[in-house]
SETI-244928 format. One record per residue (C-alpha): residue in three letters; residue number from 1; x, y, z. Coordinates in steps of 0.5 Angstrom, whole numbers. Each point is the difference from the previous one (the first is absolute). Layout:
N
<ALA, NUM, <X, Y, Z>>
...
//
This chain:
118
<UNK, 1, <-196, 337, -114>>
<UNK, 2, <7, -3, 0>>
<UNK, 3, <6, 1, -5>>
<UNK, 4, <2, -6, -3>>
<UNK, 5, <7, 0, -3>>
<UNK, 6, <2, -6, -5>>
<UNK, 7, <6, -3, -3>>
<UNK, 8, <3, -5, -2>>
<UNK, 9, <-3, -1, -8>>
<UNK, 10, <4, 0, -6>>
<UNK, 11, <1, -5, -6>>
<UNK, 12, <2, -8, 2>>
<UNK, 13, <1, -5, -5>>
<UNK, 14, <-5, -6, 0>>
<UNK, 15, <1, -5, 6>>
<UNK, 16, <4, 6, 4>>
<UNK, 17, <-1, 2, 6>>
<UNK, 18, <-3, 8, 3>>
<UNK, 19, <-2, 3, 7>>
<UNK, 20, <-4, 5, 1>>
<UNK, 21, <0, 5, 5>>
<UNK, 22, <-6, 4, 3>>
<UNK, 23, <1, 5, 6>>
<UNK, 24, <-5, 4, 4>>
<UNK, 25, <3, 6, 1>>
<UNK, 26, <-1, 4, 5>>
<UNK, 27, <-5, -5, 4>>
<UNK, 28, <0, -2, 7>>
<UNK, 29, <1, -7, 1>>
<UNK, 30, <-7, -2, 4>>
<UNK, 31, <-3, 3, -7>>
<UNK, 32, <4, -5, -4>>
<UNK, 33, <-1, -6, 4>>
<UNK, 34, <-7, 1, 0>>
<UNK, 35, <-1, 1, -9>>
<UNK, 36, <-1, -6, -4>>
<UNK, 37, <5, 1, -5>>
<UNK, 38, <1, -3, -7>>
<UNK, 39, <3, 0, -7>>
<UNK, 40, <-4, 1, -6>>
<UNK, 41, <2, 1, -8>>
<UNK, 42, <-3, 2, -6>>
<UNK, 43, <3, -2, -7>>
<UNK, 44, <-1, 5, -6>>
<UNK, 45, <-8, -1, -2>>
<UNK, 46, <-2, -4, 6>>
<UNK, 47, <-4, 1, 7>>
<UNK, 48, <5, 1, 6>>
<UNK, 49, <0, -6, 4>>
<UNK, 50, <2, -3, 7>>
<UNK, 51, <7, -3, -1>>
<UNK, 52, <1, -2, 8>>
<UNK, 53, <-3, 3, 6>>
<UNK, 54, <2, -1, 8>>
<UNK, 55, <-5, 2, 5>>
<UNK, 56, <1, 3, 6>>
<UNK, 57, <-2, -6, 3>>
<UNK, 58, <6, -3, -4>>
<UNK, 59, <-4, -4, -4>>
<UNK, 60, <3, -1, -7>>
<UNK, 61, <-3, -1, -7>>
<UNK, 62, <3, 0, -7>>
<UNK, 63, <-3, 1, -7>>
<UNK, 64, <-1, -7, -3>>
<UNK, 65, <5, 2, -6>>
<UNK, 66, <6, 1, 6>>
<UNK, 67, <-1, -5, 5>>
<UNK, 68, <7, -3, 1>>
<UNK, 69, <3, 5, -4>>
<UNK, 70, <-2, 7, 5>>
<UNK, 71, <2, 1, 7>>
<UNK, 72, <-4, 5, 3>>
<UNK, 73, <4, 3, 7>>
<UNK, 74, <0, 6, 5>>
<UNK, 75, <5, 2, 4>>
<UNK, 76, <-4, 4, 6>>
<UNK, 77, <7, 4, 2>>
<UNK, 78, <1, 3, -7>>
<UNK, 79, <-8, 1, -1>>
<UNK, 80, <2, -4, -6>>
<UNK, 81, <-3, -5, -4>>
<UNK, 82, <3, -4, -6>>
<UNK, 83, <-2, -5, -5>>
<UNK, 84, <5, -5, -2>>
<UNK, 85, <0, -2, -8>>
<UNK, 86, <3, -6, -2>>
<UNK, 87, <-1, -4, -7>>
<UNK, 88, <-2, 6, -3>>
<UNK, 89, <-4, -1, -7>>
<UNK, 90, <-2, 5, -5>>
<UNK, 91, <-7, 1, 2>>
<UNK, 92, <2, 2, 7>>
<UNK, 93, <2, 7, -3>>
<UNK, 94, <-5, 5, 2>>
<UNK, 95, <1, 6, 5>>
<UNK, 96, <0, -1, 7>>
<UNK, 97, <-4, 3, 5>>
<UNK, 98, <1, -1, 7>>
<UNK, 99, <-7, 2, 5>>
<UNK, 100, <-1, 1, 7>>
<UNK, 101, <-7, 0, 3>>
<UNK, 102, <-4, 0, 6>>
<UNK, 103, <-6, 2, 2>>
<UNK, 104, <1, 7, -1>>
<UNK, 105, <5, 1, -5>>
<UNK, 106, <2, -3, -7>>
<UNK, 107, <7, 2, -2>>
<UNK, 108, <3, -2, -7>>
<UNK, 109, <8, 1, -2>>
<UNK, 110, <1, 3, -8>>
<UNK, 111, <3, -6, -2>>
<UNK, 112, <5, -3, -3>>
<UNK, 113, <1, -4, -7>>
<UNK, 114, <3, -8, 0>>
<UNK, 115, <1, -2, -7>>
<UNK, 116, <3, -7, -1>>
<UNK, 117, <3, -1, -7>>
<UNK, 118, <5, -3, -3>>
//
């Protein structure tokens, strides 16, 4: 298992922006680059869903609900992934989790709360 440390959540008004970060602590670079990486979210009373993902080959996909508003990126040097969230909507309110996985491990962060409200 890899320890994933998330940061960047909080309260934001509708239409605002926020960036989430997730660092793979104590992970060597070759392991980090080999992971498929993603952000998931779970709203109250709902199942966890994929928000955005970037594979080890660099392929990116987004949930339809966030396309054009959210951007996933990675910094191999910092062993960190990011989720830039723009034009946030109240329905984006959820706990956001980062995930990194390969054929041997599947690791989750503890989650960070994002609340979009006026």
